[in-house]
C-alpha positions in Angstrom: 19.4 -9.0 0.7 22.4 -11.1 -0.2 21.9 -13.3 2.9 18.2 -13.5 2.0 17.2 -11.8 5.2 14.3 -9.4 4.8 12.4 -7.3 7.2 9.0 -8.7 8.1 6.1 -6.8 6.7 3.6 -5.7 9.3 0.1 -5.3 7.8 -1.5 -2.2 9.2 -5.2 -3.0 8.5 -7.8 -1.0 6.7 -6.8 2.6 5.9 -9.8 4.9 5.9 -7.9 7.5 3.9 -7.2 4.9 1.2 -10.9 3.9 1.3 -11.8 7.6 0.8 -9.5 7.8 -2.2 -11.1 4.7 -3.7 -14.6 6.0 -3.1 -13.8 9.3 -4.9 -12.3 7.3 -7.8 -15.3 5.0 -8.1 -17.9 7.8 -8.0 -15.8 9.9 -10.3 -16.3 7.2 -13.0 -19.9 6.3 -12.5 -22.9 6.8 -10.2 -23.1 4.4 -7.3 -25.8 3.5 -4.8 -24.3 3.8 -1.4 -25.2 0.3 -0.5 -23.5 -1.1 -3.6 -20.4 1.0 -2.9 -20.3 -0.4 0.7 -20.6 -3.9 -0.6 -17.8 -3.3 -3.1 -15.5 -2.0 -0.3 -16.3 -5.0 1.9 -15.1 -7.4 -0.9 -11.6 -6.1 -0.5 -9.7 -8.1 2.2 -8.6 -5.2 4.4 -12.2 -3.9 4.6 -13.9 -7.2 5.1 -14.9 -6.2 8.6 -15.6 -2.5 7.8 -18.7 -1.4 9.7 -21.4 0.5 8.0 -21.0 3.3 10.5 -17.3 3.7 9.6 -18.1 3.6 5.9 -20.9 6.2 6.3 -18.5 8.4 8.3 -16.0 8.4 5.4 -18.8 9.1 2.9 -20.1 12.0 5.0 -16.6 13.4 5.4 -16.2 13.4 1.6 -19.6 15.0 1.1 -19.4 17.6 3.8 -15.7 18.5 3.8 -13.3 18.4 6.7 -10.9 20.7 8.7 -7.2 20.7 8.0 -4.4 22.5 9.7 -4.8 25.2 7.0 -8.6 25.6 7.5 -11.7 23.9 6.2 -11.4 21.8 3.1 -14.3 21.8 0.7 -16.3 18.7 0.0 -15.3 16.6 -3.0 -17.1 17.4 -6.3 -18.6 14.0 -6.5 -21.3 12.5 -4.3 -22.7 9.0 -3.8 -26.4 8.1 -3.8 
């Protein structure tokens, strides 16, 4: 730091788990049409190239639940329309 030498930051790209967290937060505050939520996600720079198939996969995982190392996790309590 004193020599003003900092490590270069490597951007990792779009994180689908962060996207899932944002979806849960958004639908927890208001009802969303799925198309509108997808458009919102695509406005964020890391998700500008997010495919609809990848987005739909995240939404389905949130709606249907998923398996963890400790067994099946229930779906979230909020859903999108």
